[in-house]
C-alpha positions, -999 to 999 in steps of 0.1 A, spaced: 339 72 63 323 67 32 328 78 -6 303 101 -24 301 89 -58 276 104 -84 257 123 -55 255 87 -35 269 77 0 286 45 -5 291 29 27 328 17 37 339 -4 69 365 10 94 393 8 71 379 25 39 368 -6 21 333 -7 3 311 -28 21 293 -38 -16 318 -38 -47 310 -12 -68 322 -18 -105 316 22 -119 348 38 -135 337 67 -111 340 48 -80 378 41 -89 385 77 -95 372 90 -59 386 64 -39 422 67 -55 417 105 -49 411 99 -14 441 74 -14 463 101 -25 468 82 -59 472 97 -97 455 69 -116 476 57 -147 468 31 -175 487 4 -155 466 14 -121 435 8 -145 448 -28 -155 455 -40 -123 418 -23 -111 405 -44 -141 420 -78 -131 411 -76 -93 375 -68 -103 376 -97 -127 390 -117 -100 362 -110 -77 337 -119 -102 350 -149 -110 358 -164 -74 340 -140 -52 372 -123 -36 406 -108 -47 441 -129 -45 467 -126 -20 498 -106 -36 516 -136 -46 486 -151 -71 476 -113 -77 514 -110 -93 515 -144 -113 479 -135 -123 490 -99 -138 520 -115 -153 495 -127 -179 478 -93 -180 510 -71 -182 545 -89 -191 570 -74 -173 554 -68 -140 570 -71 -109 567 -67 -72 587 -35 -69 563 -21 -98 534 -30 -80 543 -13 -50 552 17 -73 514 18 -85 500 8 -44 527 16 -20 503 7 12 503 -27 -6 494 -39 -43 466 -65 -32 448 -45 -3 453 -10 -16 444 -25 -53 411 -38 -36 402 -8 -24 410 14 -51 389 -13 -74 358 -6 -55 360 -38 -38 354 -53 -4 383 -57 19 403 -91 8 402 -121 27 429 -130 56 460 -117 45 452 -105 9 426 -130 -4 432 -166 -14 
């Protein structure tokens, strides 16, 4: 399974995560559509946060650290609203939609 973005086939693992990160805006829309998600501004804020964390640390945070970090960017965010955005799991599905490789272990560090 791969994603085609701007005529280029991007390689994925068996679960649909990109093997190499792609920080383009186009990849977010393609993967979100494949996941059945309609993107909102809140989705894009989570994507931007996860991409920043990946660039800084080389991986994405686990759910607990993600919720804590997003609280600084999105005041009032809670676990229910994150699961409303990414019902399969905010840490994992969020990373997938962000165009990042599969999170480490149980969702990151």
